[in-house]
PDB file of N, CA, C and O in Angstrom:
ATOM      1  N   MET A   1     -34.900  81.018 108.709  1.00  0.00           N
ATOM      2  CA  MET A   1     -35.291  79.976 107.764  1.00  0.00           C
ATOM      3  C   MET A   1     -34.920  78.614 108.341  1.00  0.00           C
ATOM      4  O   MET A   1     -33.817  78.429 108.855  1.00  0.00           O
ATOM      5  N   SER A   2     -35.831  77.680 108.253  1.00  0.00           N
ATOM      6  CA  SER A   2     -35.568  76.353 108.795  1.00  0.00           C
ATOM      7  C   SER A   2     -34.627  75.571 107.886  1.00  0.00           C
ATOM      8  O   SER A   2     -34.590  75.769 106.672  1.00  0.00           O
ATOM      9  N   LYS A   3     -33.876  74.685 108.507  1.00  0.00           N
ATOM     10  CA  LYS A   3     -32.953  73.841 107.766  1.00  0.00           C
ATOM     11  C   LYS A   3     -33.748  72.708 107.130  1.00  0.00           C
ATOM     12  O   LYS A   3     -34.643  72.142 107.757  1.00  0.00           O
ATOM     13  N   LYS A   4     -33.421  72.380 105.892  1.00  0.00           N
ATOM     14  CA  LYS A   4     -34.130  71.312 105.189  1.00  0.00           C
ATOM     15  C   LYS A   4     -33.202  70.127 104.984  1.00  0.00           C
ATOM     16  O   LYS A   4     -32.007  70.287 104.734  1.00  0.00           O
ATOM     17  N   LYS A   5     -33.771  68.947 105.095  1.00  0.00           N
ATOM     18  CA  LYS A   5     -33.007  67.718 104.961  1.00  0.00           C
ATOM     19  C   LYS A   5     -33.324  67.076 103.606  1.00  0.00           C
ATOM     20  O   LYS A   5     -34.483  66.771 103.327  1.00  0.00           O
ATOM     21  N   PRO A   6     -32.323  66.872 102.778  1.00  0.00           N
ATOM     22  CA  PRO A   6     -32.572  66.237 101.480  1.00  0.00           C
ATOM     23  C   PRO A   6     -32.798  64.733 101.629  1.00  0.00           C
ATOM     24  O   PRO A   6     -32.272  64.103 102.547  1.00  0.00           O
ATOM     25  N   PHE A   7     -33.588  64.170 100.715  1.00  0.00           N
ATOM     26  CA  PHE A   7     -33.769  62.725 100.675  1.00  0.00           C
ATOM     27  C   PHE A   7     -34.193  62.324  99.269  1.00  0.00           C
ATOM     28  O   PHE A   7     -34.672  63.147  98.489  1.00  0.00           O
ATOM     29  N   VAL A   8     -34.007  61.043  98.962  1.00  0.00           N
ATOM     30  CA  VAL A   8     -34.340  60.519  97.642  1.00  0.00           C
ATOM     31  C   VAL A   8     -35.800  60.072  97.655  1.00  0.00           C
ATOM     32  O   VAL A   8     -36.269  59.485  98.630  1.00  0.00           O
ATOM     33  N   LEU A   9     -36.506  60.354  96.575  1.00  0.00           N
ATOM     34  CA  LEU A   9     -37.907  59.955  96.456  1.00  0.00           C
ATOM     35  C   LEU A   9     -38.085  59.161  95.169  1.00  0.00           C
ATOM     36  O   LEU A   9     -37.760  59.635  94.080  1.00  0.00           O
ATOM     37  N   ARG A  10     -38.597  57.970  95.308  1.00  0.00           N
ATOM     38  CA  ARG A  10     -38.949  57.186  94.118  1.00  0.00           C
ATOM     39  C   ARG A  10     -40.421  57.442  93.845  1.00  0.00           C
ATOM     40  O   ARG A  10     -41.259  57.308  94.737  1.00  0.00           O
ATOM     41  N   ILE A  11     -40.728  57.810  92.611  1.00  0.00           N
ATOM     42  CA  ILE A  11     -42.107  58.184  92.289  1.00  0.00           C
ATOM     43  C   ILE A  11     -42.444  57.706  90.877  1.00  0.00           C
ATOM     44  O   ILE A  11     -41.605  57.733  89.977  1.00  0.00           O
ATOM     45  N   ASP A  12     -43.667  57.277  90.710  1.00  0.00           N
ATOM     46  CA  ASP A  12     -44.148  56.840  89.406  1.00  0.00           C
ATOM     47  C   ASP A  12     -43.998  57.988  88.403  1.00  0.00           C
ATOM     48  O   ASP A  12     -44.353  59.122  88.726  1.00  0.00           O
ATOM     49  N   PRO A  13     -43.488  57.731  87.213  1.00  0.00           N
ATOM     50  CA  PRO A  13     -43.284  58.801  86.227  1.00  0.00           C
ATOM     51  C   PRO A  13     -44.543  59.599  85.894  1.00  0.00           C
ATOM     52  O   PRO A  13     -44.467  60.809  85.682  1.00  0.00           O
ATOM     53  N   GLU A  14     -45.685  58.944  85.845  1.00  0.00           N
ATOM     54  CA  GLU A  14     -46.920  59.666  85.537  1.00  0.00           C
ATOM     55  C   GLU A  14     -47.344  60.571  86.684  1.00  0.00           C
ATOM     56  O   GLU A  14     -47.872  61.660  86.456  1.00  0.00           O
ATOM     57  N   VAL A  15     -47.115  60.124  87.919  1.00  0.00           N
ATOM     58  CA  VAL A  15     -47.416  60.965  89.080  1.00  0.00           C
ATOM     59  C   VAL A  15     -46.495  62.175  89.078  1.00  0.00           C
ATOM     60  O   VAL A  15     -46.940  63.296  89.323  1.00  0.00           O
ATOM     61  N   LEU A  16     -45.217  61.955  88.802  1.00  0.00           N
ATOM     62  CA  LEU A  16     -44.266  63.065  88.739  1.00  0.00           C
ATOM     63  C   LEU A  16     -44.664  64.060  87.655  1.00  0.00           C
ATOM     64  O   LEU A  16     -44.607  65.270  87.874  1.00  0.00           O
ATOM     65  N   LYS A  17     -45.061  63.568  86.509  1.00  0.00           N
ATOM     66  CA  LYS A  17     -45.480  64.453  85.419  1.00  0.00           C
ATOM     67  C   LYS A  17     -46.675  65.310  85.849  1.00  0.00           C
ATOM     68  O   LYS A  17     -46.724  66.503  85.547  1.00  0.00           O
ATOM     69  N   ALA A  18     -47.630  64.710  86.546  1.00  0.00           N
ATOM     70  CA  ALA A  18     -48.798  65.453  87.019  1.00  0.00           C
ATOM     71  C   ALA A  18     -48.403  66.500  88.050  1.00  0.00           C
ATOM     72  O   ALA A  18     -48.921  67.616  88.030  1.00  0.00           O
ATOM     73  N   VAL A  19     -47.484  66.148  88.958  1.00  0.00           N
ATOM     74  CA  VAL A  19     -47.016  67.101  89.967  1.00  0.00           C
ATOM     75  C   VAL A  19     -46.260  68.246  89.299  1.00  0.00           C
ATOM     76  O   VAL A  19     -46.433  69.406  89.672  1.00  0.00           O
ATOM     77  N   GLU A  20     -45.424  67.923  88.314  1.00  0.00           N
ATOM     78  CA  GLU A  20     -44.682  68.967  87.590  1.00  0.00           C
ATOM     79  C   GLU A  20     -45.630  69.941  86.900  1.00  0.00           C
ATOM     80  O   GLU A  20     -45.401  71.150  86.920  1.00  0.00           O
ATOM     81  N   GLN A  21     -46.691  69.422  86.291  1.00  0.00           N
ATOM     82  CA  GLN A  21     -47.651  70.292  85.620  1.00  0.00           C
ATOM     83  C   GLN A  21     -48.405  71.159  86.629  1.00  0.00           C
ATOM     84  O   GLN A  21     -48.619  72.348  86.394  1.00  0.00           O
ATOM     85  N   TRP A  22     -48.800  70.567  87.736  1.00  0.00           N
ATOM     86  CA  TRP A  22     -49.495  71.290  88.797  1.00  0.00           C
ATOM     87  C   TRP A  22     -48.592  72.401  89.328  1.00  0.00           C
ATOM     88  O   TRP A  22     -49.040  73.530  89.528  1.00  0.00           O
ATOM     89  N   ALA A  23     -47.322  72.078  89.554  1.00  0.00           N
ATOM     90  CA  ALA A  23     -46.362  73.073  90.035  1.00  0.00           C
ATOM     91  C   ALA A  23     -46.231  74.221  89.036  1.00  0.00           C
ATOM     92  O   ALA A  23     -46.239  75.389  89.425  1.00  0.00           O
ATOM     93  N   ALA A  24     -46.112  73.898  87.779  1.00  0.00           N
ATOM     94  CA  ALA A  24     -45.990  74.933  86.745  1.00  0.00           C
ATOM     95  C   ALA A  24     -47.235  75.815  86.713  1.00  0.00           C
ATOM     96  O   ALA A  24     -47.134  77.031  86.556  1.00  0.00           O
ATOM     97  N   ASP A  25     -48.402  75.204  86.862  1.00  0.00           N
ATOM     98  CA  ASP A  25     -49.655  75.965  86.862  1.00  0.00           C
ATOM     99  C   ASP A  25     -49.717  76.964  88.014  1.00  0.00           C
ATOM    100  O   ASP A  25     -50.353  78.011  87.896  1.00  0.00           O
ATOM    101  N   GLU A  26     -49.055  76.642  89.133  1.00  0.00           N
ATOM    102  CA  GLU A  26     -49.086  77.497  90.322  1.00  0.00           C
ATOM    103  C   GLU A  26     -47.776  78.258  90.535  1.00  0.00           C
ATOM    104  O   GLU A  26     -47.542  78.819  91.606  1.00  0.00           O
ATOM    105  N   PHE A  27     -46.917  78.269  89.495  1.00  0.00           N
ATOM    106  CA  PHE A  27     -45.648  79.007  89.530  1.00  0.00           C
ATOM    107  C   PHE A  27     -44.768  78.582  90.703  1.00  0.00           C
ATOM    108  O   PHE A  27     -44.144  79.418  91.357  1.00  0.00           O
ATOM    109  N   ARG A  28     -44.726  77.271  90.962  1.00  0.00           N
ATOM    110  CA  ARG A  28     -43.858  76.712  91.995  1.00  0.00           C
ATOM    111  C   ARG A  28     -42.877  75.752  91.337  1.00  0.00           C
ATOM    112  O   ARG A  28     -43.095  75.286  90.219  1.00  0.00           O
ATOM    113  N   SER A  29     -41.788  75.465  92.055  1.00  0.00           N
ATOM    114  CA  SER A  29     -40.895  74.390  91.623  1.00  0.00           C
ATOM    115  C   SER A  29     -41.582  73.064  91.950  1.00  0.00           C
ATOM    116  O   SER A  29     -42.515  73.014  92.751  1.00  0.00           O
ATOM    117  N   THR A  30     -41.113  72.011  91.327  1.00  0.00           N
ATOM    118  CA  THR A  30     -41.657  70.688  91.638  1.00  0.00           C
ATOM    119  C   THR A  30     -41.426  70.362  93.105  1.00  0.00           C
ATOM    120  O   THR A  30     -42.315  69.840  93.777  1.00  0.00           O
ATOM    121  N   ASN A  31     -40.231  70.668  93.601  1.00  0.00           N
ATOM    122  CA  ASN A  31     -39.926  70.424  95.007  1.00  0.00           C
ATOM    123  C   ASN A  31     -40.862  71.226  95.915  1.00  0.00           C
ATOM    124  O   ASN A  31     -41.386  70.703  96.898  1.00  0.00           O
ATOM    125  N   GLY A  32     -41.063  72.489  95.577  1.00  0.00           N
ATOM    126  CA  GLY A  32     -41.964  73.337  96.358  1.00  0.00           C
ATOM    127  C   GLY A  32     -43.388  72.797  96.357  1.00  0.00           C
ATOM    128  O   GLY A  32     -44.079  72.844  97.374  1.00  0.00           O
ATOM    129  N   GLN A  33     -43.818  72.288  95.218  1.00  0.00           N
ATOM    130  CA  GLN A  33     -45.172  71.733  95.124  1.00  0.00           C
ATOM    131  C   GLN A  33     -45.306  70.491  95.995  1.00  0.00           C
ATOM    132  O   GLN A  33     -46.307  70.316  96.690  1.00  0.00           O
ATOM    133  N   LEU A  34     -44.288  69.626  95.955  1.00  0.00           N
ATOM    134  CA  LEU A  34     -44.322  68.426  96.797  1.00  0.00           C
ATOM    135  C   LEU A  34     -44.331  68.794  98.272  1.00  0.00           C
ATOM    136  O   LEU A  34     -45.054  68.178  99.055  1.00  0.00           O
ATOM    137  N   GLU A  35     -43.539  69.789  98.667  1.00  0.00           N
ATOM    138  CA  GLU A  35     -43.541  70.243 100.062  1.00  0.00           C
ATOM    139  C   GLU A  35     -44.921  70.766 100.449  1.00  0.00           C
ATOM    140  O   GLU A  35     -45.410  70.479 101.541  1.00  0.00           O
ATOM    141  N   TRP A  36     -45.548  71.529  99.562  1.00  0.00           N
ATOM    142  CA  TRP A  36     -46.876  72.079  99.828  1.00  0.00           C
ATOM    143  C   TRP A  36     -47.913  70.952  99.979  1.00  0.00           C
ATOM    144  O   TRP A  36     -48.736  70.973 100.895  1.00  0.00           O
ATOM    145  N   ILE A  37     -47.859  69.979  99.076  1.00  0.00           N
ATOM    146  CA  ILE A  37     -48.803  68.850  99.132  1.00  0.00           C
ATOM    147  C   ILE A  37     -48.642  68.077 100.441  1.00  0.00           C
ATOM    148  O   ILE A  37     -49.628  67.752 101.103  1.00  0.00           O
ATOM    149  N   ILE A  38     -47.406  67.789 100.803  1.00  0.00           N
ATOM    150  CA  ILE A  38     -47.148  67.027 102.032  1.00  0.00           C
ATOM    151  C   ILE A  38     -47.569  67.827 103.263  1.00  0.00           C
ATOM    152  O   ILE A  38     -48.202  67.285 104.169  1.00  0.00           O
ATOM    153  N   SER A  39     -47.220  69.115 103.298  1.00  0.00           N
ATOM    154  CA  SER A  39     -47.598  69.960 104.439  1.00  0.00           C
ATOM    155  C   SER A  39     -49.111  70.040 104.589  1.00  0.00           C
ATOM    156  O   SER A  39     -49.634  69.948 105.700  1.00  0.00           O
ATOM    157  N   LYS A  40     -49.816  70.210 103.469  1.00  0.00           N
ATOM    158  CA  LYS A  40     -51.278  70.300 103.514  1.00  0.00           C
ATOM    159  C   LYS A  40     -51.884  68.989 104.017  1.00  0.00           C
ATOM    160  O   LYS A  40     -52.801  69.002 104.838  1.00  0.00           O
ATOM    161  N   ALA A  41     -51.375  67.866 103.528  1.00  0.00           N
ATOM    162  CA  ALA A  41     -51.881  66.569 103.972  1.00  0.00           C
ATOM    163  C   ALA A  41     -51.647  66.370 105.465  1.00  0.00           C
ATOM    164  O   ALA A  41     -52.518  65.856 106.167  1.00  0.00           O
ATOM    165  N   LEU A  42     -50.477  66.774 105.951  1.00  0.00           N
ATOM    166  CA  LEU A  42     -50.175  66.644 107.378  1.00  0.00           C
ATOM    167  C   LEU A  42     -51.072  67.545 108.225  1.00  0.00           C
ATOM    168  O   LEU A  42     -51.543  67.125 109.282  1.00  0.00           O
ATOM    169  N   ARG A  43     -51.313  68.780 107.775  1.00  0.00           N
ATOM    170  CA  ARG A  43     -52.224  69.685 108.506  1.00  0.00           C
ATOM    171  C   ARG A  43     -53.635  69.123 108.525  1.00  0.00           C
ATOM    172  O   ARG A  43     -54.286  69.095 109.569  1.00  0.00           O
ATOM    173  N   ASP A  44     -54.107  68.674 107.362  1.00  0.00           N
ATOM    174  CA  ASP A  44     -55.467  68.135 107.260  1.00  0.00           C
ATOM    175  C   ASP A  44     -55.663  66.902 108.130  1.00  0.00           C
ATOM    176  O   ASP A  44     -56.763  66.659 108.626  1.00  0.00           O
ATOM    177  N   ALA A  45     -54.592  66.116 108.320  1.00  0.00           N
ATOM    178  CA  ALA A  45     -54.667  64.904 109.147  1.00  0.00           C
ATOM    179  C   ALA A  45     -54.411  65.189 110.617  1.00  0.00           C
ATOM    180  O   ALA A  45     -54.464  64.283 111.448  1.00  0.00           O
ATOM    181  N   GLY A  46     -54.130  66.458 110.942  1.00  0.00           N
ATOM    182  CA  GLY A  46     -53.873  66.813 112.327  1.00  0.00           C
ATOM    183  C   GLY A  46     -52.518  66.352 112.839  1.00  0.00           C
ATOM    184  O   GLY A  46     -52.326  66.202 114.046  1.00  0.00           O
ATOM    185  N   ARG A  47     -51.592  66.130 111.940  1.00  0.00           N
ATOM    186  CA  ARG A  47     -50.261  65.648 112.309  1.00  0.00           C
ATOM    187  C   ARG A  47     -49.288  66.770 112.632  1.00  0.00           C
ATOM    188  O   ARG A  47     -48.305  66.556 113.341  1.00  0.00           O
ATOM    189  N   ILE A  48     -49.560  67.984 112.109  1.00  0.00           N
ATOM    190  CA  ILE A  48     -48.745  69.160 112.423  1.00  0.00           C
ATOM    191  C   ILE A  48     -49.677  70.323 112.700  1.00  0.00           C
ATOM    192  O   ILE A  48     -50.858  70.281 112.356  1.00  0.00           O
ATOM    193  N   LYS A  49     -49.137  71.367 113.328  1.00  0.00           N
ATOM    194  CA  LYS A  49     -49.941  72.537 113.658  1.00  0.00           C
ATOM    195  C   LYS A  49     -50.493  73.174 112.385  1.00  0.00           C
ATOM    196  O   LYS A  49     -49.845  73.165 111.338  1.00  0.00           O
ATOM    197  N   LYS A  50     -51.693  73.722 112.493  1.00  0.00           N
ATOM    198  CA  LYS A  50     -52.357  74.319 111.338  1.00  0.00           C
ATOM    199  C   LYS A  50     -51.574  75.482 110.734  1.00  0.00           C
ATOM    200  O   LYS A  50     -51.614  75.677 109.520  1.00  0.00           O
ATOM    201  N   ASN A  51     -50.855  76.267 111.561  1.00  0.00           N
ATOM    202  CA  ASN A  51     -50.167  77.432 111.032  1.00  0.00           C
ATOM    203  C   ASN A  51     -48.749  77.137 110.558  1.00  0.00           C
ATOM    204  O   ASN A  51     -48.091  78.051 110.060  1.00  0.00           O
ATOM    205  N   LEU A  52     -48.251  75.933 110.681  1.00  0.00           N
ATOM    206  CA  LEU A  52     -46.917  75.570 110.232  1.00  0.00           C
ATOM    207  C   LEU A  52     -46.890  75.521 108.706  1.00  0.00           C
ATOM    208  O   LEU A  52     -47.715  74.853 108.083  1.00  0.00           O
ATOM    209  N   ASN A  53     -45.938  76.232 108.115  1.00  0.00           N
ATOM    210  CA  ASN A  53     -45.800  76.296 106.641  1.00  0.00           C
ATOM    211  C   ASN A  53     -47.116  76.681 105.986  1.00  0.00           C
ATOM    212  O   ASN A  53     -47.505  76.095 104.976  1.00  0.00           O
ATOM    213  N   ASN A  54     -47.784  77.637 106.543  1.00  0.00           N
ATOM    214  CA  ASN A  54     -49.075  78.058 106.001  1.00  0.00           C
ATOM    215  C   ASN A  54     -48.863  78.815 104.700  1.00  0.00           C
ATOM    216  O   ASN A  54     -48.614  80.020 104.707  1.00  0.00           O
ATOM    217  N   LYS A  55     -48.962  78.109 103.597  1.00  0.00           N
ATOM    218  CA  LYS A  55     -48.738  78.699 102.264  1.00  0.00           C
ATOM    219  C   LYS A  55     -49.999  78.640 101.468  1.00  0.00           C
ATOM    220  O   LYS A  55     -50.025  79.083 100.320  1.00  0.00           O
TER     221      LYS A  55
END
């Protein structure tokens, strides 16, 4: 398992509420949903390998 680095995120309350609902709909934690969103965006932009964190 890879080591994860914690950090503080400032986010608009309405955006957070939408992410929380999306996470609940997909049976993920809010943190897990944010990781998935960021990983997908990075893969789609060609910034990381396609098979990295393939969820």
